[in-house]
C-alpha positions in Angstrom: 3.3 -21.3 11.9 7.1 -21.7 13.2 8.5 -18.4 15.2 11.1 -16.8 13.0 8.0 -17.5 9.6 5.3 -16.3 12.0 8.4 -13.0 13.6 9.3 -12.4 9.5 5.4 -12.2 8.1 4.5 -9.9 10.5 7.8 -7.3 9.7 6.7 -7.9 5.9 3.1 -6.8 7.2 4.4 -3.9 9.2 6.7 -2.6 6.2 3.6 -3.4 3.8 1.6 -1.1 6.1 3.7 1.9 6.3 4.2 1.8 2.1 0.7 1.8 1.9 0.2 5.0 3.8 3.2 6.5 2.0 1.1 6.1 -1.1 -1.7 7.6 0.6 -0.3 10.3 1.9 0.9 11.2 -1.3 -2.9 10.7 -3.0 -4.5 13.0 -0.3 -1.6 15.8 -0.8 -2.4 17.0 2.7 -5.6 16.8 3.1 -5.9 14.7 6.9 -9.9 14.0 6.3 -9.0 12.3 2.8 -5.9 10.7 4.0 -7.8 8.7 6.6 -10.2 7.7 4.6 -8.1 6.6 1.8 -6.4 4.1 4.2 -9.4 2.6 6.5 -10.6 1.0 3.0 -10.4 -1.8 2.1 -7.7 -2.4 -0.5 -9.7 -5.3 -2.3 -12.8 -3.7 -2.6 -13.3 -2.8 -6.2 -14.7 1.4 -5.7 -11.1 1.7 -3.0 -9.4 0.9 -6.3 -11.3 3.4 -8.8 -11.3 6.2 -6.2 -7.3 6.0 -5.9 -6.5 5.7 -10.0 -8.9 8.8 -10.2 -6.3 10.3 -7.0 -3.3 8.9 -8.9 -4.3 10.4 -12.6 -4.3 14.3 -10.8 -0.7 13.8 -9.5 1.6 15.4 -11.2 4.6 13.3 -13.5 7.0 13.6 -10.6 4.1 12.2 -7.7 3.3 9.5 -10.6 6.8 8.2 -11.0 7.1 8.1 -6.6 3.2 6.5 -6.4 4.5 3.4 -9.0 8.1 3.0 -6.9 5.8 2.7 -4.0 3.1 0.3 -5.3 5.9 -2.4 -7.4 7.5 -2.4 -4.0 4.8 -3.1 -2.1 3.9 -5.7 -5.1 7.0 -7.2 -4.2 6.3 -7.5 -0.3 3.2 -9.5 -0.9 4.2 -11.6 -3.2 7.1 -13.1 -0.6 4.3 -12.3 3.0 1.9 -15.2 0.4 5.4 -17.3 -0.2 5.7 -17.4 3.5 2.3 -18.4 3.6 2.6 -21.2 1.3 5.3 -23.0 3.9 
């Protein structure tokens, strides 16, 4: 992988991890143990996805909007990462 593409990839992955951490922090609502559990799970694990959906349903409308914005931003980052990997 070209050096500039590699730097861009690592910067985007770092941003993706920050967005995911913010998402899980909102879902955990101050519960540090739950936050660590959610962050430690694999993103593609079906059981983890179902658990996240359950916690999202318990959020207030304002928190849901914030989580939705974070999720859509995270998906955009993932698309750019996928495009970089295809180069």
